[in-house]
N, C-alpha and C positions, 0 to 999 in steps of 0.2 A: 500899534494898530495891528500889526499882524501876527503877534505872538500873545498868546493867553498869559496873562500875569498871574503869578502863583498868588493863592489866598494865603493870607496869613492864618495861621491856627490860632484859634482863640484859647486861652488859657484860663480855666475856672479854678479859683482859690476856694477850697471849701473853708467853712467857717470853723470845723472842728481843727484842734491842734494835735498833729499825730506824731511829732517828735517826742522822744522819750526824755523826760527831765527829771532828775532824781530831787528829793526833798532835799533843801539846804539846811543845814545845823543852825543856822541864824534865822530867827523869826521873822525880822524885818526883811530879809532878802525874799524871802516867801511871799509875804504881803505885797512888796513892791512888784514884783514879777505878776502877781494874780491882777493888782489894780492896772498894770501896764497893759496886760492881755484884754483887759475889759475897757479900756481907753478911758480909765478914771470916771466910770459911770457913777451918778449920784446915789443909785439904790443899792449900789455894793456895800455892804455893811460890815462891820468889824466888831467883836466883843471881846476885850481883853479880861482875863482873870488869872490866877495862881492855881496850879495842879501839882502837888508834891513839890512845893517850893520852885518850880520851873514856872516861867511863862508860858501863857496858853492862849490862843485866840480862836474864835468861831468866825467864818466868813461865810456869807449867805447874800443872797439877793433879797432885799425885804418886801418887793412887790410880789413875789411868787411864793415865799416862804411864810410859814405861821409862826409869828413870835413867841405866842402862848406855848406852842409844842417845843421851841428852842430853850424857853424858860423853864418849863415845868419838867420837860422829858430830858433835858441837857444839863443844863447850868445848875439847877438845884441839885440834882442828885451828885454831880461832880463837886461841888462846894461842900457838901455833907459827908463824903466817903470818899478817902483817897487811897484805901487799903487794897481793896480789890481791883482786879481788871477792868479796864474801861468797858469792854462788853458786856461785863456783869452790872456794871454802875447804871449805865445809861437805860432808861426804861423804854426807848423807843426800839421797837423790835428790828427795824430795817438799819443795820449797821454793817458796813462793809470797810476794807482796809485797801490801802495801796501804797505804793512807794512812787508812784509816777504823778508828779505834779500838774502835767498837761492833762492826764485823764482826769483828774479832779476837778480840775477848771472847766472841763467839757461839762461836768456833771453839774455845774452850779445853775445853768439854765433849766434843767429838770426838777428844781425844788429841793436839790440837795445841799446842804451846809458842811463846811468843810472844818473839821477840829484839828489843828496844828498845835502840838506841844514842843516846845524847844528841847533840844537835845534828843528828839526821838525821830526815827527814820520813817515811821508810818503816818501817813494821813487817816483819819478816820471820816468816811463819807456816811452822813446821817439823812435818813429822807425826812424832811420837815416841810413838805409842800403843803400849800394851802387849799383845804378842800373846798372847791366852788361849783357845786353842782346842783342841777335842778332835778326835781322829783321825775320820774320816768312814766309821766302822763301819757295818754293815748294820742297818738299822731292825728294831726288835724287832716292831712291828706288820706289817710287809712283808717277811717272810723269804721265800726262795725257794729251791728245790732246785737249779736250774740257771740260770746267768746271773750278772750283776754282783752283787756283794756290798758294793758302796759305797753310802754313804747322805748325805744332806745333814747340816750341822751348823749351829749358830749363828752362823756368821760369813758375811754375805751376799757378802764376796768370794770367799770359798771354795766358796760353792755356785755362783757365778756360772763360777768356775773349773771346777768339775766339769761344768758344762753346755757350756763352750767345749771343754773337752778332748774331748767326744764330738761336737761340730757344730763342725768346721773350714770355717766357711763366713763369709764377708763378710756374708752377708745376716742373719746373727743379731745383732739390734739390743737394745740395753740402755738404758733410759730410767729415771733416778733421779728421785726425789721425796722432799723432808721432810716428813713428816706427823707430826701432833700438836704442839699449841701448847706444851706442858710438856716432852714428851720429845724432840720432834725426831728421830724415827727415820727411818732412811732405807729407803725402799721402792723396789723395783726391778720394772719390767715388762721381761719377755723375749718377743720374738717374731721369727720369721723374717719379714723385710720383703717378700720376695717371694712370701709364701704367705697372711699375714695378711689377713683382711677389714678395709679402712680403716674401715668403718662399727661393726664391733665394737671396734676400737681407739680409735675417738672416743668410744663409749659408754663404755668402762671408763675412759678418761681424764676425761671430763665427771665421772663418778661420783665419781673419786678427787679432784678438784679441788673438789667440793661438799661433801667430808666436813669437818666441823669438830669436832674433838675433842682433849681435852688430851692424850691418849696412844693411840697406836697401836703395841702391843708386840707383836702376833702378828697373822699374816694371818687367823685365825679371828676376832679382834676386828674387823678391817676387813671381812669378809665380810659381817655384817648391814647394813654401812651401803651396800653397793653391789649386793647380789643383788636379784633381780626381787621375787620373793615371800619376805620373811623370816618369814611365819606358815605357810608351806606346812610340811607333816610331811617333805618329801623336800629332801636337799641339793641345791643348785644349782651347787656348785662342788666339784671333786675334789681332796681333799687327798693328797698323796704326800711321802714322804721319800726317794724313790728317783729320782737323776739320769737313769737309762736309761728310766723311767717318763716322766718330763718331757721327754726328748727325743723321745721317740715322738709325744707330743701336740704339741709344737713344730713336727715336721715334719708334721703334719697339719693346721697351719694355725692352731693355738690359741695362747692367750697364758698365760704364767706369771707368777704374782705373788708375789713373795716379799719378807720383811721381814727387817730385821736383828736378830738376836736370836732366831730361831725357826728350828729345823730343818724344819718343814713349809713346803710351799709350795702355792700353789692354782693349780689347771688352769681355764681357763674359755675359751670356753663349753664346756659339757659336756651330754652325753645319759644318760638313765637307764642304759642298758645298760652304759656306761663302769664303773660302779660294781661291776659282776660280772665284770670283767676282771683278769686278774693277768698279770705278766711270765712266769709259768710256762706260760701258754697258748700262748706264741710260742715258748717252748723246748722243748716237748714234741710227740710224735707227734699227728698230725692228729685221729684217733679219740679218743685220750686226752682231748685237750683239749677235744674237743666233747662228751665225755661229763660231765666235770666241768664244763663250761659250763653244760651243760644242767641238771645236777643244783642249781647254785647258784641258778638262776632258778626251778627247781622249789622250792628251800627258801625263796625269797620267799615263794610262796603258802601254804606249810606255815606258816612262821613268823607270818603275819598272821590265816590263817583255819583251823588246825587245832583249836585250842581252841574256835572258835565253831562248827566243824561237829559236835564232839562235844556241846556244850550243846544246839544245835539238836536234834540227834538224840535226845538223852535227854529233852529236855522236850517236842518237839512231834512227832517222828517216829520213834516208837520201832518202828514196824512195819517200817522198811527195814534194821533189823538181822538178819543171818541167823539161820536157827533154831540153827545148830550153836554159836553164840557168845551167844544170847541170855540164856541161864541164868546164864552168866558174868558179864556185864555186869548183870543184875537183882541178883545175890547182892552184887557190889561196890558197887551203889549203896543197896542197902537198909541202913537203919540209920544213915546219914550224916545228921546234923542240919541240913546246910547245902544249899541248893540249888545246881545245878552252876555257876551263875555265880559265887556266892560261893566256892566251892571253887577255880575256876580263879584267881580273884582273889589268894587267899590264897596259893596255890602260887607264881604269877608273882611276887608281891611278896616271897615267901621266896627265889625263885631270884634276884632282883635284890639283894637285901640281902646274900646270900652273894658275889655278884659283885662289888659295891661293896666288901664288906670285903675280898675278895682282892686288888682292885686297890690300895687304900689301904695296907694292911699290907706288911711288908717282904717281899720275894719268898719265901724259905723257910717263913714263917709264912703268907703269904696262900696258897700252894699247900695246905698243911695243913687251913687254914680251908675251902678250896672243897672238897677231897675229903672230908675227915673230917664237915664240918659237914653237908654233902648227905646223905651216907649215914645219919648218926644222925637228923637231922631228918626225912628221908624215912620212914625205919623207924618211928620214934616218933609219927609223925603218922598213920600207917597202922594200928599196933596200938591208939593211943587212939580210933580210929573216928572222927577228924574229917573225912578226905579219903580218897577210895576209890582203891584200888590203880590202877585204870584211868586215873583223873585224873592220877596221879602219872607214869604212863607217857606220857600225852599232852603233859603240860607239859615233860617230859624231853626228848621228841622236838621239841617246838617250840623249846626252848632251843637245843639242838645244832643245828637247821635254821638259827637266827638266826647262830650263831657261826661258820656257814661262810660267811658274807657277807664278801667280801676287805675292804670299806670299813667302817671303824668308824662313821662317822656314818650310813650306810644301814643297818646293824645296828641300831644305837639307834632309828631311825626305825620299823623293822619292828617292834621290840618294842613301841614305843609305839602303833602302830595296832593292835596285837592287842586291846587294851582295847575302844575302840569298835566292833569286830567282834563281841566276846564280849557287849557290850550290846544290839547289834542282835539277834543269834541268840537271846538269852534273852527278846526283846521280840516278834519277828516271825517267828523261826525261820529257815528257808531263805530266805523272803521278804526279810527284813531284812539277810541276807547278800548276796543278789543285789542289792537296792537301794544298799546300802553299796558293793558292788563296782564298782556301774556310776557312782557318785559318784566314786570314786576313780580310774578309767579316764576320767572325763570331766576330772578335775582334770590328770592328766597330760598328756592331749592339749591342754589349754589352756596348760599350764605352759610358760614360757620361760626360758632360761638366757642373760642378756644379750642378748635380743633374738632368740635362735635356739630352735628348737623342742626342747623337752625330751625328748619322746618319739620323736624321730626313730630309725629309719627307718620306723616305723608312722604317724605323724602329724606331718608329711606322709608318705605313703608311697612310699619309694624301694626297688625290687626289688634293684637292684645293690648296695645297702648292707648287705641281709641277710647278706651273707658273714661278717659279724663280730659276729652278735647271739646267737641261740640256738645257732648252731652257729660252728664256726671252719674257715673254708676254708683251703687251704694258701698259703702266705705267697707263692707265685709267682703266686697268683691276685688278689692285690690290686693291680690294674693302677691303680686310681683312689683317689684320697683320700675319706674321708666327707664328705659333703655339708652336714653338719648345721652345720659351722663356716664353709661358704661359702669355700674357699680360693680364691686367685687362680688357682692351678695345680692344676687337677682330676686330671691324668694324674700318677701316682706312679712307675710302672716300665712297662717293656715285658714281655711273656711271656718268661720267661728259661729256657722249657723247648722252644724251637723245635729243638733238637736232637732232642726226643723223636720227633717228626712224621717226621724224616730218617733216624733210626736204622734200619738195616736188620737 
């Protein structure tokens, strides 16, 4: 009771076998050792044949390897030609050799087959993975009217290919890392070597090296291990499934983090205003893009404070309602058994339930649930006298405003922030809204994304970077890169409209 018990240290055993074990001269000993390490799994296959009068065997996992590649690219050439070296006989380009049996065993899970020849010390590792990939179609969550309609897929090699197809530069650097003690998933860091800040790169690499988890199957799973403030309501990394968007951020000196098996990539470091930008902004007319950019930022305020403003007005500041509509509001509120705060919570929870049901159900049924459910429930709840019709309008506008945010993560965060604002409004009225707004503003100013200011270019203030925040200036005026990522080269381009001054 009086002494603290010492906590037992948990020992994590990695899936990979790291001890060196040389190849045995006996073929059966090698096969027995491999089968034992794989617990005699049924999908571990062996193909025996003769090579130069010696017994040989190919070991592979048939569920992830392509049998046609093994037959046509490996077995057939070996059976027809026994004079040349094996590296010249095999038609598969990716062939490596090793003397470490454990290293070869670790490669089986990655679609590698092992060629073992009796009386030889070398093992041949041949890539025979089965290609199962979908086409790079446009992402559902990031559709655009004008511009590229390609999207990332679940293969990290294809995703890197989509980026390299757009950035044909030697400075584009890719760094691979194996993560997850059980999964051993491949993670890639992409950056422009002549633009990225070495300090940011060092921070990201250090945080990745410190991650100790048995599985890293998506970038989102990895995000919580490496972001600055995991308990902040605001996302500190930007998700995207668009190669053109990733390319634009790479050329601004940022880093892309992608994981094999996920179509989403992470862009870091990022600022608050990047979540309100879309590729359509840069493919549209300047005034059109500016209007819609400004509307999105206004919807940020509406989605978190509009219900709170209504609650504070009804509960504490009824006198600010114009005389022309005060009777309409009074008649709507009379007879409602719940206070405005409970009304708003009921409606917001109902909207979230309908939205969640629409997402989880199949697409045709989900659309029906969203439309019919919203109409029926909204009409029934007003006729029953449980919720005022003004509150239904307020919550509907708030929900539509949150859905216009381009980033799904930011949209969810804003809907979550609406609840503390409503509680503050029901407690202290407008004073509560002001205090909570100041707290959120302070939090945004202090927040960092991988060591860089999250609320740039306002904190710290950079006048030149305001060209791409509330408004969108013409593309030819972006002569400098944003300073929030601290790129090595600040100059982006020269003014490309010099002809305009000389035009007579």
